[in-house]
N, C-alpha and C positions, 0 to 999 in steps of 0.2 A: 806432059807428064799424068803421070796420073791422080786419079783424088788426094788417094792417101798422101804423096808426096809435097801434096800441097797443101794440105792441111797439119803437115808435119814440119814444112815450115810454117807457118801461119803459130800453131802452138807448140812452142821449140821445150816448154814446160809438162806438157803431156806424160809425157813416159817417167818423167820426177814425182809428178802426183801420186802416178800409177801406184812405184814404189813406196812415197809416204804412207798410206793410201793399209797397201797389203803390210807394211810394220806395222802400223798401231793398231790392228785388227788381228795383231799375232796372236797363239792360244799360252804364250806366257803372259799372261796379266799375271795383277796383283793388285792386291787390297789396296788403294788408296790412303785407306785412315791405318796407321801403326796397332797391334795387337798394344792391349791394354792390360794391365792385371788389377781391375775395379772390382772394388767387391760390395755390391746390391744388398743387403740386409734388407724385407721384407718385415714385417713384425706382423702383418697381418691382419684380418679384423681381429676385434675384441673376442673374447671367448663367449658362446651362447651354445644355452639349454639344447636339447635337443626338440624343444616344440619351437626354438625361435627365439626364445625371452635372455635375456641376460643370466639372470637366475630365478628358482622356482623353486620357492618351499611348503614341503607337503607334511600335510598333519590327516590324523587319520576322519574329519572331516571338515577337512579346509585347505585350500589349496593359490599360494599369492604367489603370480609373476608380475617379474620384475620384465615393466616392458622396455623403460630407456629412462634411463636418471643421465642432468648437466650438471654441471658444476661440481657435483658430489662427489668425495669419494667412496671410493666402491666398495669396501671395508662399511666406511658408516653403512652404506644402504642397504648393505646384505643383512646387517643387523637389523635394521629398520623392518624386513621383509620379514626375519626368522619373528618379532618382535609382532608383528600387524598375525600373521598363519599363527601362531600359539593365540593371540587373542583371539580371532576370531573363531577358529575353532572350539576356544572355551566358550563362547559367546554363541555360537550356535547349541552347542551340548547344550547349556543354560537355556535358551528358546524351547529346546526340542521337550524340555525338562517341563519347561510352565505350562509347553500347549499338554504335555503328558500323551506325548506319540514321537512317532520318527521326526526327525529336526529338519528345520524348512531347508528347502532346496534355492539355488538363488544363485545368480552372477552379476559380476560391476565391473567395470571402469574407472579409476581413481586418478586424475591429474594433479598434483596438488606443488602448487609453484614454493617458492624459497627463500626470503625474504636475505637482506643482507643481514641482517639481526641473528638470522638461524629458526625463525618462527616459520612458522608455515601463515605464509599470504594470502592464499586462496587456493582454491578445489573447487574440481569440477568433477563432476559424478553422471553417469551413465547404467542404467540400469536395466537388466533383463527384466522382463516381466515374468510377473509372477507375484503369488496373493500374499505370500512375508514378505518379498525383495527389498522390495521398500523402507520398513522398516529396521531387516535387519541390514543392511546395508549402511543408516546411516548411524545405528547406534554400535553398531561394529567395526566399520569401514573409516566413517567420514569423523566419527567424534575420538576414534586414540589419532588418525592423521591430524585432527586439529590442533593433538596434545601435544606433537611430536615437534623437539631441536636438534638442530644441525649445526655445527663447530659454526662461528662468526666469517662472511664472506673477505678474503685479502681483501686490501686496498688496490691492489693491481688486480682484481681480476675482472671482466668483461662479463654483458652478457646476463642470460636468464639462468636460475638455479632450479632445481625442480626435478619431480621423478611421475612416471607414469607407472600405475601396476594393474595386475588386471587377477581380479578372486573371484574360486568358488567357492561354494560352499553347496553342504550335503553330506547326504554318503558320497563320495569320491572313487574312482574307478584307481586301481592300482597305476602307477610308472610303466611305461611301453619297456 
């Protein structure tokens, strides 16, 4: 008896296994998951200005940009940024007139915490170095921010509320 004949007698299911493997690997495969009609809607990231800020208010002698706001409504925060830009522009104009020359230049970043009662409970200030920058930042940014008031926090609101802005004052370049 030949070697193949002896082997075929010992493994009678071998030809059936080869046939099953060929059938299982056939080219007429279909997806294991049925087609779906699910629609996924992505709201996308919040709209941001070209500079990467959530909102930018430009005035002739001031630019105030909202870097971030938490727990506050967008219309309230935009109104605050516009109010701060108007005040910073007027303040820089006034300080320049008092100095008898060009308005002072400077930059600052302010982070303000808003309490549950709507008042500003804490302020952090980082000032760009400059001769008139610290005085103007305190007078024209920090003081007006400390006077802001926001709506009361809802009872179910969790987490911290606040905003971070960056401001430039003095002759500013036009928007790109």
